[in-house]
N, CA, C and O of each residue as an XYZ file, in Angstrom:
604
protein
N       3.641    -26.819     -9.466
C       2.517    -26.444     -8.626
C       2.661    -24.976     -8.230
O       3.748    -24.522     -7.873
N       1.572    -24.254     -8.296
C       1.545    -22.837     -7.964
C       1.016    -22.649     -6.548
O       0.042    -23.286     -6.147
N       1.671    -21.765     -5.795
C       1.172    -21.369     -4.483
C       1.407    -19.871     -4.327
O       2.279    -19.290     -4.974
N       0.617    -19.268     -3.461
C       0.709    -17.822     -3.285
C       0.653    -17.459     -1.808
O      -0.130    -18.015     -1.037
N       1.498    -16.520     -1.444
C       1.478    -15.922     -0.111
C       1.159    -14.444     -0.316
O       1.841    -13.756     -1.075
N       0.131    -13.967      0.356
C      -0.285    -12.571      0.207
C      -0.008    -11.845      1.511
O      -0.389    -12.300      2.589
N       0.663    -10.703      1.392
C       0.960     -9.886      2.566
C       0.416     -8.481      2.308
O       0.827     -7.814      1.358
N      -0.498     -8.042      3.147
C      -1.084     -6.716      3.032
C      -0.402     -5.790      4.036
O      -0.644     -5.882      5.239
N       0.456     -4.894      3.533
C       1.175     -3.960      4.392
C       0.399     -2.671      4.628
O       0.847     -1.798      5.370
N      -0.759     -2.555      3.999
C      -1.569     -1.344      4.152
C      -2.604     -1.563      5.251
O      -2.755     -2.665      5.778
N      -3.302     -0.499      5.575
C      -4.368     -0.584      6.564
C      -5.712     -0.869      5.898
O      -6.721     -1.060      6.578
N      -5.720     -0.897      4.566
C      -6.960     -1.114      3.826
C      -7.287     -2.611      3.748
O      -6.453     -3.414      3.329
N      -8.514     -2.978      4.158
C      -8.892     -4.387      4.025
C      -9.066     -4.751      2.543
O      -9.571     -3.959      1.749
N      -8.645     -5.937      2.204
C      -8.703     -6.409      0.820
C      -9.296     -7.814      0.821
O      -9.002     -8.618      1.706
N     -10.128     -8.106     -0.169
C     -10.706     -9.445     -0.311
C      -9.653    -10.437     -0.766
O      -9.442    -10.625     -1.964
N      -8.997    -11.070      0.188
C      -7.885    -11.960     -0.128
C      -8.338    -13.244     -0.811
O      -7.595    -13.814     -1.610
N      -9.550    -13.705     -0.507
C     -10.031    -14.956     -1.098
C     -10.160    -14.816     -2.619
O      -9.681    -15.672     -3.363
N     -10.795    -13.757     -3.076
C     -10.960    -13.572     -4.524
C      -9.611    -13.292     -5.188
O      -9.379    -13.722     -6.318
N      -8.737    -12.589     -4.512
C      -7.402    -12.309     -5.040
C      -6.626    -13.614     -5.216
O      -5.969    -13.818     -6.237
N      -6.701    -14.484     -4.231
C      -6.026    -15.778     -4.281
C      -6.585    -16.642     -5.416
O      -5.826    -17.227     -6.189
N      -7.902    -16.717     -5.510
C      -8.528    -17.537     -6.564
C      -8.192    -17.001     -7.948
O      -7.940    -17.780     -8.868
N      -8.186    -15.679     -8.109
C      -7.852    -15.076     -9.400
C      -6.386    -15.329     -9.753
O      -6.058    -15.574    -10.914
N      -5.512    -15.269     -8.762
C      -4.088    -15.533     -9.007
C      -3.878    -16.985     -9.419
O      -3.126    -17.265    -10.352
N      -4.536    -17.900     -8.730
C      -4.399    -19.318     -9.065
C      -4.912    -19.604    -10.472
O      -4.269    -20.331    -11.229
N      -6.055    -19.044    -10.825
C      -6.624    -19.228    -12.160
C      -5.684    -18.668    -13.231
O      -5.415    -19.325    -14.237
N      -5.192    -17.455    -13.004
C      -4.312    -16.797    -13.970
C      -3.008    -17.561    -14.129
O      -2.530    -17.755    -15.246
N      -2.438    -17.991    -13.024
C      -1.189    -18.761    -13.081
C      -1.380    -20.038    -13.890
O      -0.507    -20.429    -14.664
N      -2.518    -20.680    -13.708
C      -2.802    -21.890    -14.484
C      -2.893    -21.554    -15.971
O      -2.332    -22.270    -16.801
N      -3.591    -20.478    -16.315
C      -3.741    -20.066    -17.716
C      -2.400    -19.727    -18.358
O      -2.193    -19.963    -19.549
N      -1.492    -19.171    -17.554
C      -0.181    -18.756    -18.065
C       0.891    -19.832    -17.887
O       2.057    -19.615    -18.219
N       0.492    -20.988    -17.362
C       1.410    -22.114    -17.140
C       2.572    -21.727    -16.216
O       3.729    -22.057    -16.477
N       2.236    -21.021    -15.134
C       3.230    -20.603    -14.152
C       3.218    -21.556    -12.965
O       2.159    -21.909    -12.447
N       4.388    -21.961    -12.550
C       4.540    -22.818    -11.381
C       5.498    -22.167    -10.398
O       6.359    -21.372    -10.776
N       5.334    -22.513     -9.148
C       6.232    -22.013     -8.118
C       5.496    -21.178     -7.098
O       4.285    -20.977     -7.189
N       6.239    -20.699     -6.132
C       5.673    -19.892     -5.053
C       5.739    -18.413     -5.404
O       6.795    -17.880     -5.742
N       4.585    -17.770     -5.315
C       4.486    -16.338     -5.570
C       4.286    -15.603     -4.258
O       3.478    -16.012     -3.423
N       5.018    -14.527     -4.081
C       4.809    -13.628     -2.959
C       4.135    -12.376     -3.512
O       4.704    -11.682     -4.354
N       2.932    -12.090     -3.042
C       2.182    -10.914     -3.478
C       2.114     -9.944     -2.304
O       1.571    -10.266     -1.247
N       2.672     -8.755     -2.504
C       2.731     -7.755     -1.442
C       1.882     -6.559     -1.836
O       2.059     -5.983     -2.910
N       0.960     -6.191     -0.959
C       0.080     -5.047     -1.173
C       0.583     -3.912     -0.285
O       0.675     -4.054      0.934
N       0.904     -2.792     -0.913
C       1.511     -1.686     -0.173
C       0.970     -0.361     -0.701
O      -0.062     -0.323     -1.371
N       1.674      0.720     -0.393
C       1.247      2.053     -0.796
C       2.303      2.778     -1.603
O       3.316      2.201     -2.000
N       2.044      4.060     -1.838
C       2.918      4.892     -2.679
C       4.378      4.882     -2.228
O       5.283      4.686     -3.040
N       4.601      5.096     -0.929
C       5.994      5.229     -0.453
C       6.822      3.977     -0.709
O       7.951      4.064     -1.192
N       6.267      2.817     -0.388
C       7.028      1.580     -0.583
C       7.283      1.335     -2.072
O       8.384      0.942     -2.457
N       6.260      1.566     -2.912
C       6.449      1.338     -4.348
C       7.412      2.352     -4.950
O       8.126      2.033     -5.901
N       7.442      3.564     -4.414
C       8.412      4.553     -4.879
C       9.830      4.118     -4.500
O      10.745      4.203     -5.319
N      10.010      3.658     -3.273
C      11.344      3.203     -2.843
C      11.829      2.031     -3.688
O      12.991      1.997     -4.094
N      10.952      1.080     -3.950
C      11.326     -0.070     -4.775
C      11.614      0.339     -6.214
O      12.567     -0.143     -6.825
N      10.791      1.225     -6.748
C      10.973      1.712     -8.120
C      12.316      2.430     -8.257
O      13.008      2.284     -9.264
N      12.674      3.202     -7.236
C      13.962      3.909     -7.227
C      15.116      2.913     -7.112
O      16.092      2.994     -7.857
N      14.996      1.992     -6.188
C      16.089      1.049     -5.921
C      16.351      0.099     -7.089
O      17.505     -0.202     -7.395
N      15.298     -0.371     -7.739
C      15.482     -1.407     -8.754
C      15.406     -0.908    -10.188
O      15.994     -1.512    -11.085
N      14.678      0.203    -10.418
C      14.540      0.704    -11.786
C      15.101      2.112    -11.964
O      15.100      2.643    -13.075
N      15.581      2.722    -10.876
C      16.159      4.053    -10.958
C      15.152      5.159    -11.231
O      15.525      6.242    -11.682
N      13.873      4.892    -10.959
C      12.806      5.881    -11.183
C      12.289      6.350     -9.829
O      11.723      5.567     -9.067
N      12.488      7.637     -9.535
C      12.122      8.180     -8.233
C      10.677      8.664     -8.229
O      10.401      9.849     -8.039
N       9.762      7.720     -8.442
C       8.329      8.017     -8.383
C       7.585      6.725     -8.082
O       8.072      5.635     -8.379
N       6.398      6.853     -7.491
C       5.628      5.637     -7.223
C       5.178      5.007     -8.540
O       5.076      5.686     -9.562
N       4.916      3.730     -8.504
C       4.381      3.023     -9.656
C       3.256      2.125     -9.176
O       3.095      1.917     -7.974
N       2.483      1.595    -10.100
C       1.318      0.811     -9.691
C       1.626     -0.655     -9.409
O       1.015     -1.252     -8.523
N       2.573     -1.247    -10.156
C       2.896     -2.654     -9.948
C       4.345     -2.915    -10.335
O       4.842     -2.380    -11.327
N       5.008     -3.731     -9.549
C       6.369     -4.173     -9.846
C       6.416     -5.686     -9.717
O       5.850     -6.263     -8.788
N       7.097     -6.320    -10.662
C       7.254     -7.778    -10.645
C       8.735     -8.118    -10.654
O       9.526     -7.501    -11.367
N       9.090     -9.098     -9.858
C      10.470     -9.561     -9.799
C      10.473    -11.073     -9.919
O       9.882    -11.765     -9.091
N      11.131    -11.587    -10.939
C      11.272    -13.037    -11.080
C      12.250    -13.535    -10.029
O      13.225    -12.863     -9.691
N      11.971    -14.715     -9.526
C      12.893    -15.333     -8.574
C      14.158    -15.746     -9.312
O      14.093    -16.134    -10.478
N      15.309    -15.666     -8.647
C      16.550    -16.117     -9.287
C      16.485    -17.608     -9.620
O      15.819    -18.383     -8.934
N      17.168    -17.983    -10.655
C      17.195    -19.384    -11.083
C      17.686    -20.293     -9.959
O      17.305    -21.462     -9.888
N      18.522    -19.759     -9.091
C      19.074    -20.564     -7.993
C      18.074    -20.784     -6.856
O      18.410    -21.384     -5.836
N      16.838    -20.294     -7.039
C      15.791    -20.473     -6.026
C      14.735    -21.443     -6.546
O      13.660    -21.012     -6.964
N      15.019    -22.737     -6.528
C      14.057    -23.695     -7.062
C      12.746    -23.639     -6.287
O      12.736    -23.538     -5.060
N      11.657    -23.707     -7.013
C      10.340    -23.679     -6.395
C       9.768    -22.289     -6.227
O       8.584    -22.148     -5.921
N      10.570    -21.263     -6.419
C      10.084    -19.893     -6.272
C       9.759    -19.317     -7.652
O      10.520    -19.499     -8.601
N       8.639    -18.633     -7.753
C       8.255    -17.968     -8.996
C       8.712    -16.516     -8.993
O       9.339    -16.062     -9.950
N       8.406    -15.791     -7.936
C       8.812    -14.398     -7.849
C       7.952    -13.614     -6.887
O       7.221    -14.172     -6.068
N       8.063    -12.278     -7.012
C       7.311    -11.364     -6.148
C       6.600    -10.335     -7.009
O       7.115     -9.886     -8.034
N       5.418     -9.978     -6.572
C       4.676     -8.882     -7.191
C       4.312     -7.918     -6.071
O       3.790     -8.322     -5.032
N       4.592     -6.636     -6.295
C       4.207     -5.569     -5.372
C       3.140     -4.730     -6.063
O       3.339     -4.272     -7.188
N       2.012     -4.527     -5.395
C       0.919     -3.732     -5.956
C       0.676     -2.529     -5.062
O       0.619     -2.639     -3.837
N       0.535     -1.371     -5.711
C       0.284     -0.117     -5.019
C      -1.224      0.046     -4.813
O      -1.948      0.387     -5.748
N      -1.690     -0.198     -3.595
C      -3.122     -0.069     -3.303
C      -3.600      1.377     -3.412
O      -4.782      1.622     -3.655
N      -2.695      2.330     -3.234
C      -3.087      3.735     -3.404
C      -3.532      3.982     -4.840
O      -4.492      4.715     -5.076
N      -2.840      3.373     -5.800
C      -3.240      3.519     -7.196
C      -4.572      2.839     -7.480
O      -5.326      3.295     -8.340
N      -4.867      1.772     -6.780
C      -6.157      1.095     -6.959
C      -7.313      1.998     -6.533
O      -8.451      1.809     -6.962
N      -7.009      2.981     -5.685
C      -8.019      3.950     -5.244
C      -8.066      5.178     -6.153
O      -8.750      6.152     -5.841
N      -7.341      5.139     -7.277
C      -7.320      6.251     -8.231
C      -7.866      5.787     -9.582
O      -7.115      5.688    -10.553
N      -9.166      5.503     -9.649
C      -9.716      4.945    -10.892
C      -9.546      5.861    -12.104
O      -9.478      5.383    -13.237
N      -9.479      7.171    -11.873
C      -9.302      8.109    -12.990
C      -7.973      7.894    -13.703
O      -7.841      8.217    -14.883
N      -6.989      7.350    -12.993
C      -5.676      7.085    -13.583
C      -5.770      6.051    -14.704
O      -4.931      6.031    -15.605
N      -6.784      5.200    -14.649
C      -6.899      4.083    -15.586
C      -8.000      4.274    -16.629
O      -8.332      3.337    -17.356
N      -8.562      5.466    -16.707
C      -9.624      5.724    -17.687
C      -9.160      5.436    -19.111
O      -9.901      4.842    -19.894
N      -7.953      5.845    -19.449
C      -7.439      5.616    -20.804
C      -7.170      4.139    -21.062
O      -7.257      3.679    -22.200
N      -6.847      3.400    -20.015
C      -6.559      1.967    -20.162
C      -7.848      1.179    -20.385
O      -7.921      0.355    -21.297
N      -8.869      1.428    -19.556
C     -10.099      0.642    -19.586
C     -11.222      1.283    -20.395
O     -12.163      0.594    -20.791
N     -11.142      2.574    -20.644
C     -12.208      3.250    -21.366
C     -13.397      3.603    -20.494
O     -14.358      4.209    -20.967
N     -13.340      3.234    -19.237
C     -14.406      3.534    -18.280
C     -13.820      3.438    -16.881
O     -12.773      2.823    -16.678
N     -14.495      4.046    -15.926
C     -14.027      3.982    -14.550
C     -14.296      2.594    -13.985
O     -15.384      2.046    -14.160
N     -13.306      2.031    -13.310
C     -13.423      0.693    -12.730
C     -13.287      0.763    -11.217
O     -12.802      1.753    -10.669
N     -13.719     -0.293    -10.555
C     -13.690     -0.344     -9.089
C     -12.285     -0.629     -8.561
O     -11.392     -1.044     -9.298
N     -12.126     -0.393     -7.278
C     -10.876     -0.706     -6.579
C     -10.488     -2.162     -6.824
O      -9.344     -2.451     -7.175
N     -11.436     -3.076     -6.639
C     -11.149     -4.502     -6.776
C     -10.781     -4.868     -8.209
O      -9.874     -5.671     -8.428
N     -11.466     -4.297     -9.174
C     -11.145     -4.571    -10.581
C      -9.705     -4.157    -10.879
O      -8.945     -4.915    -11.481
N      -9.337     -2.953    -10.453
C      -7.978     -2.452    -10.710
C      -6.957     -3.326     -9.999
O      -5.920     -3.654    -10.576
N      -7.232     -3.709     -8.757
C      -6.329     -4.577     -8.007
C      -6.104     -5.898     -8.742
O      -4.963     -6.332     -8.905
N      -7.177     -6.533     -9.182
C      -7.053     -7.810     -9.898
C      -6.313     -7.631    -11.217
O      -5.484     -8.462    -11.588
N      -6.614     -6.546    -11.923
C      -5.955     -6.302    -13.202
C      -4.445     -6.103    -13.003
O      -3.647     -6.617    -13.787
N      -4.054     -5.369    -11.969
C      -2.628     -5.157    -11.696
C      -1.942     -6.464    -11.292
O      -0.788     -6.696    -11.651
N      -2.653     -7.318    -10.546
C      -2.092     -8.613    -10.188
C      -1.870     -9.455    -11.447
O      -0.832    -10.102    -11.590
N      -2.838     -9.444    -12.349
C      -2.708    -10.166    -13.620
C      -1.543     -9.598    -14.419
O      -0.762    -10.349    -15.004
N      -1.427     -8.282    -14.443
C      -0.323     -7.636    -15.167
C       1.027     -8.108    -14.617
O       1.952     -8.391    -15.379
N       1.127     -8.186    -13.296
C       2.358     -8.674    -12.681
C       2.642    -10.120    -13.052
O       3.790    -10.476    -13.318
N       1.614    -10.954    -13.073
C       1.796    -12.353    -13.467
C       2.200    -12.467    -14.935
O       2.997    -13.332    -15.298
N       1.655    -11.600    -15.771
C       2.064    -11.599    -17.186
C       3.560    -11.306    -17.302
O       4.256    -11.928    -18.105
N       4.050    -10.363    -16.505
C       5.493    -10.088    -16.505
C       6.279    -11.337    -16.093
O       7.293    -11.665    -16.709
N       5.817    -12.026    -15.062
C       6.512    -13.228    -14.609
C       6.449    -14.341    -15.660
O       7.295    -15.236    -15.672
N       5.453    -14.282    -16.532
C       5.316    -15.266    -17.613
C       6.154    -14.888    -18.833
O       6.188    -15.622    -19.821
N       6.835    -13.728    -18.759
C       7.732    -13.343    -19.849
C       7.239    -12.217    -20.730
O       7.932    -11.815    -21.665
N       6.049    -11.698    -20.449
C       5.544    -10.573    -21.236
C       6.261     -9.292    -20.805
O       6.693     -9.161    -19.660
N       6.377     -8.358    -21.740
C       7.052     -7.092    -21.459
C       6.181     -5.956    -21.978
O       5.370     -6.151    -22.884
N       6.349     -4.778    -21.403
C       5.596     -3.609    -21.855
C       6.510     -2.408    -22.085
O       6.144     -1.266    -21.807
N       7.700     -2.689    -22.596
C       8.685     -1.634    -22.830
C       8.286     -0.729    -23.992
O       8.634      0.451    -24.004
N       7.564     -1.268    -24.962
C       7.112     -0.454    -26.095
C       5.599     -0.281    -26.003
O       4.930     -1.016    -25.277
N       5.070      0.673    -26.728
C       3.625      0.904    -26.736
C       2.884     -0.324    -27.275
O       1.825     -0.684    -26.760
N       3.425     -0.954    -28.289
C       2.800     -2.153    -28.864
C       2.736     -3.272    -27.825
O       1.713     -3.945    -27.695
N       3.831     -3.471    -27.085
C       3.860     -4.502    -26.045
C       2.901     -4.149    -24.906
O       2.220     -5.024    -24.372
N       2.850     -2.878    -24.538
C       1.961     -2.430    -23.460
C       0.501     -2.705    -23.826
O      -0.269     -3.213    -23.011
N       0.137     -2.365    -25.059
C      -1.240     -2.592    -25.508
C      -1.564     -4.086    -25.570
O      -2.682     -4.494    -25.255
N      -0.589     -4.898    -25.975
C      -0.794     -6.350    -26.013
C      -1.013     -6.895    -24.604
O      -1.853     -7.772    -24.402
N      -0.262     -6.381    -23.631
C      -0.434     -6.838    -22.251
C      -1.784     -6.407    -21.687
O      -2.427     -7.165    -20.960
N      -2.211     -5.196    -22.019
C      -3.527     -4.726    -21.565
C      -4.612     -5.623    -22.148
O      -5.531     -6.033    -21.439
N      -4.506     -5.923    -23.426
C      -5.491     -6.775    -24.084
C      -5.523     -8.175    -23.458
O      -6.596     -8.723    -23.208
N      -4.356     -8.739    -23.211
C      -4.270    -10.066    -22.587
C      -4.859    -10.012    -21.178
O      -5.576    -10.925    -20.770
N      -4.561     -8.958    -20.443
C      -5.114     -8.801    -19.100
C      -6.627     -8.707    -19.114
O      -7.292     -9.300    -18.264
N      -7.185     -7.968    -20.069
C      -8.639     -7.843    -20.170
C      -9.282     -9.182    -20.551
O     -10.369     -9.506    -20.073
N      -8.617     -9.955    -21.406
C      -9.147    -11.286    -21.758
C      -9.177    -12.193    -20.530
O     -10.134    -12.939    -20.326
N      -8.135    -12.124    -19.723
C      -8.116    -12.944    -18.507
C      -9.196    -12.479    -17.535
O      -9.832    -13.306    -16.881
N      -9.412    -11.173    -17.430
C     -10.490    -10.665    -16.568
C     -11.835    -11.232    -17.025
O     -12.654    -11.621    -16.191
N     -12.069    -11.282    -18.320
C     -13.320    -11.849    -18.851
C     -13.423    -13.338    -18.541
O     -14.514    -13.838    -18.267
N     -12.299    -14.050    -18.581
C     -12.303    -15.470    -18.230
C     -12.618    -15.660    -16.747
O     -13.282    -16.627    -16.374
N     -12.145    -14.746    -15.902
C     -12.452    -14.820    -14.471
C     -13.957    -14.702    -14.247
O     -14.515    -15.392    -13.393
N     -14.617    -13.828    -15.015
C     -16.066    -13.683    -14.934
C     -16.741    -14.946    -15.448
O     -17.624    -15.500    -14.793
N     -16.322    -15.394    -16.618
C     -16.916    -16.582    -17.251
C     -16.826    -17.800    -16.343
O     -17.730    -18.636    -16.346
N     -15.767    -17.917    -15.576
C     -15.548    -19.042    -14.685
C     -16.028    -18.776    -13.264
O     -15.688    -19.522    -12.346
N     -16.814    -17.718    -13.074
C     -17.454    -17.367    -11.803
C     -16.463    -17.140    -10.667
O     -16.776    -17.401     -9.505
N     -15.279    -16.658    -10.998
C     -14.303    -16.326     -9.958
C     -14.539    -14.900     -9.460
O     -14.367    -14.595     -8.280
N     -14.937    -14.037    -10.396
C     -15.334    -12.671    -10.022
C     -16.679    -12.365    -10.661
O     -17.105    -13.040    -11.597
N     -17.338    -11.343    -10.143
C     -18.635    -10.929    -10.682
C     -18.413     -9.968    -11.841
O     -17.441     -9.213    -11.864
N     -19.322    -10.009    -12.791
C     -19.189     -9.184    -13.998
C     -19.228     -7.688    -13.671
O     -18.513     -6.905    -14.296
N     -20.036     -7.289    -12.718
C     -20.186     -5.871    -12.393
C     -19.202     -5.406    -11.327
O     -19.491     -4.478    -10.572
N     -18.058     -6.040    -11.267
C     -17.029     -5.731    -10.273
C     -16.490     -4.336    -10.463
O     -15.614     -3.905     -9.713
């Protein structure tokens, strides 16, 4: 069984209902079970985490951490940089067009869930495969009326 706890550490209001529904749908599609902690933060927190866990002293858009095997019932944690969600120009090459804050937020959440499902983006081929899979899931969210097409 999948469950999600969302914590917004930023001052920016976020549509938690659609985020929760999209996470539940995606987890079902990816056959993920367990408790997910989704943390919404900003540049500074994501930079600190990126430095501490990956040795990269710069902010990043999303980080995923699988729960240790010794934590039964836990799936993991995803940290999303809401500051990056407000930078649609950063994703022009990824999407081919400018997307909304909410679209980018949902896409990054899906990307984090893909990592928890075992997908990797260490190579360009893997990165492109994850982007493609993420876009397919976004289309399924529209098809299943979880999000609006013009999001």
